[in-house]
N, CA, C and O atoms as CSV, one atom per row, in Angstrom:
chain,resi,resn,atom,element,x,y,z
A,1,MET,N,N,191.724,-7.693,78.251
A,1,MET,CA,C,190.707,-8.137,77.337
A,1,MET,C,C,189.429,-8.431,78.121
A,1,MET,O,O,189.485,-8.960,79.231
A,2,SER,N,N,188.289,-8.091,77.544
A,2,SER,CA,C,186.991,-8.313,78.172
A,2,SER,C,C,186.608,-9.762,78.081
A,2,SER,O,O,187.030,-10.486,77.179
A,3,ASN,N,N,185.807,-10.169,79.023
A,3,ASN,CA,C,185.200,-11.479,78.987
A,3,ASN,C,C,183.930,-11.363,78.121
A,3,ASN,O,O,183.266,-10.326,78.143
A,4,LEU,N,N,183.603,-12.370,77.394
A,4,LEU,CA,C,182.398,-12.317,76.548
A,4,LEU,C,C,181.149,-12.004,77.366
A,4,LEU,O,O,180.247,-11.319,76.883
A,5,ASP,N,N,181.091,-12.501,78.598
A,5,ASP,CA,C,179.921,-12.254,79.448
A,5,ASP,C,C,179.752,-10.755,79.763
A,5,ASP,O,O,178.644,-10.300,80.048
A,6,ASP,N,N,180.853,-9.998,79.709
A,6,ASP,CA,C,180.756,-8.556,79.956
A,6,ASP,C,C,179.943,-7.850,78.884
A,6,ASP,O,O,179.489,-6.724,79.083
A,7,LEU,N,N,179.762,-8.504,77.762
A,7,LEU,CA,C,179.024,-7.943,76.655
A,7,LEU,C,C,177.578,-8.435,76.571
A,7,LEU,O,O,176.861,-8.123,75.620
A,8,MET,N,N,177.166,-9.194,77.561
A,8,MET,CA,C,175.838,-9.812,77.569
A,8,MET,C,C,174.905,-9.089,78.530
A,8,MET,O,O,175.349,-8.534,79.535
A,9,THR,N,N,173.615,-9.098,78.222
A,9,THR,CA,C,172.587,-8.658,79.131
A,9,THR,C,C,171.515,-9.751,79.210
A,9,THR,O,O,171.372,-10.578,78.309
A,10,ILE,N,N,170.791,-9.725,80.284
A,10,ILE,CA,C,169.698,-10.682,80.529
A,10,ILE,C,C,168.455,-9.875,80.806
A,10,ILE,O,O,168.473,-9.006,81.678
A,11,THR,N,N,167.381,-10.131,80.096
A,11,THR,CA,C,166.128,-9.426,80.325
A,11,THR,C,C,165.150,-10.397,80.981
A,11,THR,O,O,164.877,-11.475,80.452
A,12,VAL,N,N,164.634,-10.002,82.126
A,12,VAL,CA,C,163.673,-10.788,82.888
A,12,VAL,C,C,162.300,-10.149,82.684
A,12,VAL,O,O,162.146,-8.934,82.810
A,13,SER,N,N,161.327,-10.962,82.376
A,13,SER,CA,C,159.954,-10.482,82.206
A,13,SER,C,C,159.087,-11.263,83.178
A,13,SER,O,O,159.001,-12.488,83.096
A,14,ILE,N,N,158.452,-10.563,84.086
A,14,ILE,CA,C,157.552,-11.216,85.063
A,14,ILE,C,C,156.159,-10.636,84.826
A,14,ILE,O,O,155.971,-9.420,84.844
A,15,ARG,N,N,155.197,-11.513,84.606
A,15,ARG,CA,C,153.814,-11.103,84.305
A,15,ARG,C,C,152.860,-11.869,85.206
A,15,ARG,O,O,153.048,-13.054,85.480
A,16,PHE,N,N,151.831,-11.161,85.660
A,16,PHE,CA,C,150.718,-11.773,86.402
A,16,PHE,C,C,149.572,-11.939,85.439
A,16,PHE,O,O,149.005,-10.950,84.976
A,17,ARG,N,N,149.224,-13.148,85.135
A,17,ARG,CA,C,148.201,-13.422,84.115
A,17,ARG,C,C,146.966,-13.966,84.821
A,17,ARG,O,O,146.859,-15.163,85.085
A,18,ALA,N,N,146.041,-13.068,85.119
A,18,ALA,CA,C,144.802,-13.457,85.797
A,18,ALA,C,C,143.681,-12.539,85.360
A,18,ALA,O,O,143.901,-11.399,84.950
A,19,LYS,N,N,142.481,-13.064,85.459
A,19,LYS,CA,C,141.289,-12.236,85.202
A,19,LYS,C,C,140.195,-12.696,86.196
A,19,LYS,O,O,140.256,-13.784,86.769
A,20,VAL,N,N,139.236,-11.848,86.359
A,20,VAL,CA,C,138.130,-12.172,87.256
A,20,VAL,C,C,137.312,-13.314,86.670
A,20,VAL,O,O,137.000,-13.317,85.479
A,21,ASN,N,N,136.970,-14.272,87.501
A,21,ASN,CA,C,136.106,-15.378,87.069
A,21,ASN,C,C,134.687,-14.859,86.927
A,21,ASN,O,O,134.091,-14.440,87.919
A,22,PRO,N,N,134.123,-14.875,85.717
A,22,PRO,CA,C,132.771,-14.317,85.506
A,22,PRO,C,C,131.713,-15.120,86.239
A,22,PRO,O,O,130.596,-14.628,86.399
A,23,LYS,N,N,132.009,-16.335,86.693
A,23,LYS,CA,C,131.023,-17.154,87.405
A,23,LYS,C,C,131.036,-16.888,88.902
A,23,LYS,O,O,130.235,-17.470,89.634
A,24,THR,N,N,131.906,-16.043,89.363
A,24,THR,CA,C,132.030,-15.752,90.785
A,24,THR,C,C,131.469,-14.357,91.079
A,24,THR,O,O,132.061,-13.351,90.686
A,25,PRO,N,N,130.324,-14.301,91.771
A,25,PRO,CA,C,129.806,-12.976,92.099
A,25,PRO,C,C,130.654,-12.301,93.151
A,25,PRO,O,O,131.196,-12.963,94.036
A,26,ASN,N,N,130.774,-10.996,93.064
A,26,ASN,CA,C,131.499,-10.167,94.040
A,26,ASN,C,C,132.989,-10.539,94.132
A,26,ASN,O,O,133.598,-10.373,95.189
A,27,ALA,N,N,133.571,-11.031,93.054
A,27,ALA,CA,C,135.001,-11.324,93.054
A,27,ALA,C,C,135.779,-10.002,93.113
A,27,ALA,O,O,135.367,-9.026,92.487
A,28,PRO,N,N,136.881,-9.953,93.841
A,28,PRO,CA,C,137.651,-8.722,93.850
A,28,PRO,C,C,138.264,-8.460,92.459
A,28,PRO,O,O,138.614,-9.399,91.744
A,29,PRO,N,N,138.384,-7.203,92.098
A,29,PRO,CA,C,138.928,-6.895,90.786
A,29,PRO,C,C,140.435,-7.224,90.716
A,29,PRO,O,O,141.124,-7.203,91.736
A,30,VAL,N,N,140.913,-7.514,89.560
A,30,VAL,CA,C,142.336,-7.698,89.354
A,30,VAL,C,C,142.857,-6.337,88.941
A,30,VAL,O,O,142.923,-6.013,87.755
A,31,ASP,N,N,143.232,-5.536,89.949
A,31,ASP,CA,C,143.661,-4.179,89.649
A,31,ASP,C,C,145.116,-3.904,90.038
A,31,ASP,O,O,145.508,-2.765,90.291
A,32,VAL,N,N,145.887,-4.961,90.078
A,32,VAL,CA,C,147.315,-4.785,90.377
A,32,VAL,C,C,148.075,-4.602,89.072
A,32,VAL,O,O,147.626,-5.051,88.017
A,33,PRO,N,N,149.208,-3.954,89.145
A,33,PRO,CA,C,150.037,-3.891,87.934
A,33,PRO,C,C,150.339,-5.324,87.464
A,33,PRO,O,O,150.529,-6.229,88.276
A,34,MET,N,N,150.376,-5.500,86.182
A,34,MET,CA,C,150.467,-6.849,85.624
A,34,MET,C,C,151.857,-7.365,85.429
A,34,MET,O,O,152.011,-8.530,85.061
A,35,GLY,N,N,152.885,-6.580,85.650
A,35,GLY,CA,C,154.224,-7.116,85.510
A,35,GLY,C,C,155.240,-6.054,85.140
A,35,GLY,O,O,154.958,-4.856,85.114
A,36,PHE,N,N,156.436,-6.547,84.855
A,36,PHE,CA,C,157.528,-5.632,84.480
A,36,PHE,C,C,158.586,-6.392,83.707
A,36,PHE,O,O,158.648,-7.621,83.733
A,37,ASP,N,N,159.415,-5.626,83.019
A,37,ASP,CA,C,160.590,-6.161,82.358
A,37,ASP,C,C,161.807,-5.506,83.006
A,37,ASP,O,O,161.770,-4.320,83.334
A,38,TYR,N,N,162.864,-6.253,83.188
A,38,TYR,CA,C,164.053,-5.703,83.838
A,38,TYR,C,C,165.285,-6.311,83.151
A,38,TYR,O,O,165.377,-7.528,82.985
A,39,THR,N,N,166.209,-5.463,82.763
A,39,THR,CA,C,167.420,-5.922,82.115
A,39,THR,C,C,168.611,-5.757,83.033
A,39,THR,O,O,168.816,-4.682,83.596
A,40,VAL,N,N,169.395,-6.802,83.191
A,40,VAL,CA,C,170.576,-6.784,84.053
A,40,VAL,C,C,171.770,-7.230,83.215
A,40,VAL,O,O,171.631,-7.905,82.195
A,41,GLY,N,N,172.923,-6.834,83.677
A,41,GLY,CA,C,174.168,-7.269,83.028
A,41,GLY,C,C,174.490,-8.698,83.502
A,41,GLY,O,O,173.988,-9.164,84.525
A,42,ALA,N,N,175.329,-9.360,82.734
A,42,ALA,CA,C,175.756,-10.709,83.094
A,42,ALA,C,C,176.971,-10.629,84.033
A,42,ALA,O,O,178.023,-11.209,83.762
A,43,ASP,N,N,176.803,-9.915,85.115
A,43,ASP,CA,C,177.875,-9.775,86.099
A,43,ASP,C,C,177.359,-10.245,87.457
A,43,ASP,O,O,176.302,-10.871,87.538
A,44,ASP,N,N,178.097,-9.945,88.516
A,44,ASP,CA,C,177.681,-10.414,89.838
A,44,ASP,C,C,176.331,-9.846,90.261
A,44,ASP,O,O,175.541,-10.546,90.894
A,45,ALA,N,N,176.047,-8.556,89.913
A,45,ALA,CA,C,174.759,-7.961,90.267
A,45,ALA,C,C,173.630,-8.664,89.535
A,45,ALA,O,O,172.576,-8.909,90.123
A,46,GLY,N,N,173.828,-8.993,88.266
A,46,GLY,CA,C,172.835,-9.721,87.515
A,46,GLY,C,C,172.607,-11.123,88.089
A,46,GLY,O,O,171.471,-11.584,88.195
A,47,ALA,N,N,173.673,-11.772,88.446
A,47,ALA,CA,C,173.556,-13.107,89.021
A,47,ALA,C,C,172.821,-13.039,90.367
A,47,ALA,O,O,172.012,-13.915,90.671
A,48,ASP,N,N,173.093,-12.019,91.163
A,48,ASP,CA,C,172.399,-11.869,92.434
A,48,ASP,C,C,170.896,-11.648,92.222
A,48,ASP,O,O,170.073,-12.216,92.939
A,49,TYR,N,N,170.546,-10.815,91.228
A,49,TYR,CA,C,169.128,-10.562,90.937
A,49,TYR,C,C,168.426,-11.822,90.504
A,49,TYR,O,O,167.327,-12.120,90.972
A,50,LEU,N,N,169.057,-12.575,89.604
A,50,LEU,CA,C,168.462,-13.835,89.179
A,50,LEU,C,C,168.321,-14.823,90.315
A,50,LEU,O,O,167.362,-15.594,90.362
A,51,HIS,N,N,169.272,-14.802,91.228
A,51,HIS,CA,C,169.182,-15.653,92.433
A,51,HIS,C,C,167.991,-15.253,93.294
A,51,HIS,O,O,167.288,-16.112,93.825
A,52,GLN,N,N,167.762,-13.933,93.433
A,52,GLN,CA,C,166.586,-13.462,94.209
A,52,GLN,C,C,165.289,-13.945,93.587
A,52,GLN,O,O,164.366,-14.343,94.298
A,53,ILE,N,N,165.215,-13.912,92.260
A,53,ILE,CA,C,164.004,-14.388,91.571
A,53,ILE,C,C,163.840,-15.887,91.819
A,53,ILE,O,O,162.734,-16.348,92.097
A,54,GLY,N,N,164.932,-16.650,91.721
A,54,GLY,CA,C,164.900,-18.084,91.987
A,54,GLY,C,C,164.412,-18.385,93.394
A,54,GLY,O,O,163.617,-19.302,93.598
A,55,GLU,N,N,164.890,-17.608,94.369
A,55,GLU,CA,C,164.465,-17.794,95.760
A,55,GLU,C,C,162.993,-17.503,95.918
A,55,GLU,O,O,162.297,-18.208,96.649
A,56,ALA,N,N,162.498,-16.460,95.236
A,56,ALA,CA,C,161.083,-16.108,95.324
A,56,ALA,C,C,160.220,-17.224,94.740
A,56,ALA,O,O,159.163,-17.555,95.277
A,57,ILE,N,N,160.692,-17.804,93.621
A,57,ILE,CA,C,159.950,-18.914,93.015
A,57,ILE,C,C,159.934,-20.116,93.957
A,57,ILE,O,O,158.890,-20.728,94.179
A,58,ALA,N,N,161.097,-20.447,94.507
A,58,ALA,CA,C,161.207,-21.604,95.386
A,58,ALA,C,C,160.362,-21.436,96.641
A,58,ALA,O,O,159.829,-22.413,97.167
A,59,ALA,N,N,160.236,-20.182,97.129
A,59,ALA,CA,C,159.457,-19.912,98.344
A,59,ALA,C,C,157.968,-19.718,98.045
A,59,ALA,O,O,157.164,-19.579,98.966
A,60,GLY,N,N,157.605,-19.709,96.773
A,60,GLY,CA,C,156.203,-19.521,96.430
A,60,GLY,C,C,155.707,-18.101,96.590
A,60,GLY,O,O,154.523,-17.866,96.834
A,61,CYS,N,N,156.631,-17.145,96.448
A,61,CYS,CA,C,156.221,-15.743,96.636
A,61,CYS,C,C,156.680,-14.859,95.490
A,61,CYS,O,O,157.099,-13.723,95.713
A,62,LEU,N,N,156.609,-15.357,94.287
A,62,LEU,CA,C,156.993,-14.567,93.129
A,62,LEU,C,C,156.083,-13.360,92.922
A,62,LEU,O,O,156.543,-12.300,92.499
A,63,PHE,N,N,154.786,-13.519,93.221
A,63,PHE,CA,C,153.866,-12.372,93.106
A,63,PHE,C,C,154.284,-11.256,94.034
A,63,PHE,O,O,154.296,-10.093,93.631
A,64,GLY,N,N,154.632,-11.584,95.282
A,64,GLY,CA,C,155.107,-10.574,96.215
A,64,GLY,C,C,156.390,-9.903,95.765
A,64,GLY,O,O,156.557,-8.692,95.914
A,65,PHE,N,N,157.306,-10.708,95.208
A,65,PHE,CA,C,158.544,-10.168,94.662
A,65,PHE,C,C,158.238,-9.178,93.551
A,65,PHE,O,O,158.821,-8.094,93.501
A,66,MET,N,N,157.301,-9.556,92.634
A,66,MET,CA,C,156.921,-8.680,91.555
A,66,MET,C,C,156.339,-7.355,92.086
A,66,MET,O,O,156.696,-6.281,91.602
A,67,GLN,N,N,155.465,-7.437,93.058
A,67,GLN,CA,C,154.852,-6.244,93.635
A,67,GLN,C,C,155.918,-5.340,94.285
A,67,GLN,O,O,155.879,-4.119,94.133
A,68,GLN,N,N,156.853,-5.945,94.997
A,68,GLN,CA,C,157.929,-5.207,95.649
A,68,GLN,C,C,158.781,-4.490,94.593
A,68,GLN,O,O,159.125,-3.322,94.771
A,69,GLU,N,N,159.110,-5.152,93.536
A,69,GLU,CA,C,159.906,-4.543,92.481
A,69,GLU,C,C,159.185,-3.395,91.818
A,69,GLU,O,O,159.787,-2.360,91.533
A,70,ILE,N,N,157.902,-3.567,91.572
A,70,ILE,CA,C,157.089,-2.514,90.948
A,70,ILE,C,C,156.998,-1.299,91.869
A,70,ILE,O,O,157.071,-0.165,91.397
A,71,ALA,N,N,156.843,-1.513,93.150
A,71,ALA,CA,C,156.716,-0.397,94.113
A,71,ALA,C,C,158.075,0.273,94.356
A,71,ALA,O,O,158.115,1.461,94.676
A,72,SER,N,N,159.169,-0.447,94.213
A,72,SER,CA,C,160.483,0.141,94.513
A,72,SER,C,C,160.834,1.294,93.560
A,72,SER,O,O,161.450,2.271,93.985
A,73,ALA,N,N,160.457,1.197,92.304
A,73,ALA,CA,C,160.863,2.212,91.325
A,73,ALA,C,C,160.356,3.619,91.685
A,73,ALA,O,O,161.163,4.548,91.727
A,74,PRO,N,N,159.060,3.812,91.946
A,74,PRO,CA,C,158.624,5.188,92.292
A,74,PRO,C,C,159.131,5.681,93.632
A,74,PRO,O,O,159.226,6.888,93.852
A,75,VAL,N,N,159.462,4.755,94.540
A,75,VAL,CA,C,160.028,5.179,95.811
A,75,VAL,C,C,161.478,5.642,95.612
A,75,VAL,O,O,161.889,6.678,96.134
A,76,GLU,N,N,162.232,4.864,94.856
A,76,GLU,CA,C,163.649,5.166,94.650
A,76,GLU,C,C,163.833,6.486,93.882
A,76,GLU,O,O,164.809,7.195,94.128
A,77,CYS,N,N,162.936,6.829,92.973
A,77,CYS,CA,C,163.112,8.093,92.237
A,77,CYS,C,C,162.326,9.241,92.836
A,77,CYS,O,O,162.274,10.324,92.252
A,78,GLY,N,N,161.708,9.024,94.002
A,78,GLY,CA,C,161.058,10.125,94.736
A,78,GLY,C,C,159.631,10.437,94.292
A,78,GLY,O,O,159.060,11.440,94.720
A,79,GLU,N,N,159.053,9.603,93.452
A,79,GLU,CA,C,157.682,9.849,93.020
A,79,GLU,C,C,156.683,9.513,94.133
A,79,GLU,O,O,155.622,10.131,94.214
A,80,TRP,N,N,157.005,8.562,94.970
A,80,TRP,CA,C,156.209,8.227,96.137
A,80,TRP,C,C,157.004,8.611,97.376
A,80,TRP,O,O,158.176,8.256,97.503
A,81,ILE,N,N,156.367,9.336,98.290
A,81,ILE,CA,C,157.008,9.734,99.533
A,81,ILE,C,C,156.110,9.314,100.692
A,81,ILE,O,O,154.914,9.081,100.518
A,82,GLY,N,N,156.702,9.224,101.862
A,82,GLY,CA,C,155.960,8.792,103.040
A,82,GLY,C,C,154.952,9.841,103.483
A,82,GLY,O,O,155.125,11.039,103.263
A,83,MET,N,N,153.889,9.346,104.116
A,83,MET,CA,C,152.881,10.245,104.683
A,83,MET,C,C,153.118,10.355,106.175
A,83,MET,O,O,153.544,9.400,106.825
A,84,THR,N,N,152.834,11.538,106.709
A,84,THR,CA,C,152.920,11.708,108.143
A,84,THR,C,C,151.696,11.055,108.774
A,84,THR,O,O,150.707,10.788,108.091
A,85,THR,N,N,151.763,10.802,110.057
A,85,THR,CA,C,150.601,10.239,110.769
A,85,THR,C,C,149.425,11.165,110.660
A,85,THR,O,O,148.291,10.706,110.522
A,86,GLU,N,N,149.662,12.470,110.718
A,86,GLU,CA,C,148.569,13.443,110.616
A,86,GLU,C,C,147.893,13.345,109.245
A,86,GLU,O,O,146.666,13.390,109.158
A,87,GLU,N,N,148.677,13.212,108.182
A,87,GLU,CA,C,148.110,13.086,106.829
A,87,GLU,C,C,147.292,11.814,106.707
A,87,GLU,O,O,146.237,11.822,106.072
A,88,ILE,N,N,147.755,10.714,107.304
A,88,ILE,CA,C,147.022,9.452,107.234
A,88,ILE,C,C,145.687,9.586,107.937
A,88,ILE,O,O,144.654,9.179,107.405
A,89,LEU,N,N,145.708,10.171,109.159
A,89,LEU,CA,C,144.481,10.331,109.914
A,89,LEU,C,C,143.503,11.255,109.204
A,89,LEU,O,O,142.301,10.991,109.192
A,90,THR,N,N,144.000,12.331,108.615
A,90,THR,CA,C,143.137,13.249,107.872
A,90,THR,C,C,142.504,12.549,106.692
A,90,THR,O,O,141.320,12.750,106.422
A,91,GLU,N,N,143.266,11.725,105.975
A,91,GLU,CA,C,142.738,11.009,104.838
A,91,GLU,C,C,141.697,9.979,105.273
A,91,GLU,O,O,140.651,9.840,104.638
A,92,GLU,N,N,141.983,9.265,106.345
A,92,GLU,CA,C,141.029,8.254,106.845
A,92,GLU,C,C,139.750,8.929,107.329
A,92,GLU,O,O,138.657,8.415,107.089
A,93,THR,N,N,139.862,10.064,108.002
A,93,THR,CA,C,138.680,10.785,108.481
A,93,THR,C,C,137.847,11.257,107.305
A,93,THR,O,O,136.619,11.179,107.334
A,94,ALA,N,N,138.515,11.746,106.272
A,94,ALA,CA,C,137.782,12.211,105.076
A,94,ALA,C,C,137.035,11.046,104.423
A,94,ALA,O,O,135.906,11.220,103.964
A,95,GLU,N,N,137.644,9.872,104.377
A,95,GLU,CA,C,136.986,8.700,103.777
A,95,GLU,C,C,135.771,8.285,104.640
A,95,GLU,O,O,134.731,7.905,104.101
A,96,GLU,N,N,135.906,8.359,105.964
A,96,GLU,CA,C,134.808,7.942,106.838
A,96,GLU,C,C,133.623,8.893,106.773
A,96,GLU,O,O,132.487,8.482,107.008
A,97,THR,N,N,133.877,10.175,106.452
A,97,THR,CA,C,132.772,11.150,106.452
A,97,THR,C,C,132.085,11.279,105.081
A,97,THR,O,O,131.121,12.031,104.937
A,98,LYS,N,N,132.581,10.549,104.087
A,98,LYS,CA,C,131.878,10.565,102.814
A,98,LYS,C,C,130.599,9.772,102.948
A,98,LYS,O,O,130.608,8.564,103.189
A,99,VAL,N,N,129.491,10.489,102.785
A,99,VAL,CA,C,128.181,9.868,102.918
A,99,VAL,C,C,127.385,10.203,101.688
A,99,VAL,O,O,127.360,11.363,101.279
A,100,VAL,N,N,126.741,9.245,101.087
A,100,VAL,CA,C,125.941,9.437,99.882
A,100,VAL,C,C,124.520,9.741,100.280
A,100,VAL,O,O,123.929,9.022,101.085
A,101,GLY,N,N,123.953,10.826,99.712
A,101,GLY,CA,C,122.544,11.113,99.880
A,101,GLY,C,C,122.159,11.953,101.081
A,101,GLY,O,O,120.970,12.159,101.322
A,102,ARG,N,N,123.127,12.447,101.845
A,102,ARG,CA,C,122.801,13.351,102.953
A,102,ARG,C,C,123.968,14.275,103.216
A,102,ARG,O,O,125.079,14.059,102.731
A,103,ILE,N,N,123.700,15.295,103.983
A,103,ILE,CA,C,124.722,16.311,104.301
A,103,ILE,C,C,125.403,15.902,105.587
A,103,ILE,O,O,124.741,15.503,106.545
A,104,VAL,N,N,126.705,15.997,105.616
A,104,VAL,CA,C,127.455,15.712,106.836
A,104,VAL,C,C,127.900,17.051,107.420
A,104,VAL,O,O,128.591,17.838,106.773
A,105,VAL,N,N,127.479,17.281,108.667
A,105,VAL,CA,C,127.831,18.520,109.344
A,105,VAL,C,C,129.099,18.285,110.137
A,105,VAL,O,O,129.170,17.375,110.963
A,106,THR,N,N,130.087,19.103,109.882
A,106,THR,CA,C,131.366,18.923,110.571
A,106,THR,C,C,131.524,19.836,111.797
A,106,THR,O,O,132.491,19.694,112.545
A,107,ASP,N,N,130.584,20.772,112.010
A,107,ASP,CA,C,130.636,21.665,113.181
A,107,ASP,C,C,130.140,20.894,114.392
A,107,ASP,O,O,128.973,20.504,114.426
A,108,PRO,N,N,130.993,20.660,115.392
A,108,PRO,CA,C,130.559,19.865,116.550
A,108,PRO,C,C,129.463,20.524,117.374
A,108,PRO,O,O,128.796,19.835,118.146
A,109,HIS,N,N,129.246,21.851,117.240
A,109,HIS,CA,C,128.217,22.531,118.004
A,109,HIS,C,C,126.821,22.367,117.400
A,109,HIS,O,O,125.831,22.768,118.013
A,110,ARG,N,N,126.737,21.788,116.218
A,110,ARG,CA,C,125.464,21.604,115.558
A,110,ARG,C,C,124.839,20.274,115.859
A,110,ARG,O,O,123.682,20.043,115.508
A,111,GLY,N,N,125.570,19.393,116.499
A,111,GLY,CA,C,124.980,18.139,116.958
A,111,GLY,C,C,124.968,17.012,115.952
A,111,GLY,O,O,123.980,16.283,115.872
A,112,GLY,N,N,126.016,16.841,115.190
A,112,GLY,CA,C,126.095,15.685,114.311
A,112,GLY,C,C,125.618,15.990,112.916
A,112,GLY,O,O,125.628,17.130,112.451
A,113,ASP,N,N,125.190,14.901,112.253
A,113,ASP,CA,C,124.773,15.095,110.847
A,113,ASP,C,C,123.276,15.237,110.749
A,113,ASP,O,O,122.542,14.841,111.655
A,114,ARG,N,N,122.828,15.799,109.656
A,114,ARG,CA,C,121.381,15.999,109.432
A,114,ARG,C,C,121.022,15.549,108.058
A,114,ARG,O,O,119.858,15.630,107.667
């Protein structure tokens, strides 16, 4: 016979409720994902997950826990993959060479930008 708890689920909802203070000039935007909902069974795995949330609250790092959980999903299903060092350097170089209002010359024999 099943235990009644085997028929139960627990839904956890974690939300970040913040907005930019309009009285603060140059405040960074609130552009992080705002939260998630997660349903677990009332079994040992569910109890472990709830314990992790409790530890994050006690340690004062619930926001970090939320961000980690949000980032884990696309990594686990393969939507986000690692970048090679070469890809990172190429991306950083491309960002550094973006210049507004002038032409950037990439040919080293031409002597820089004009």
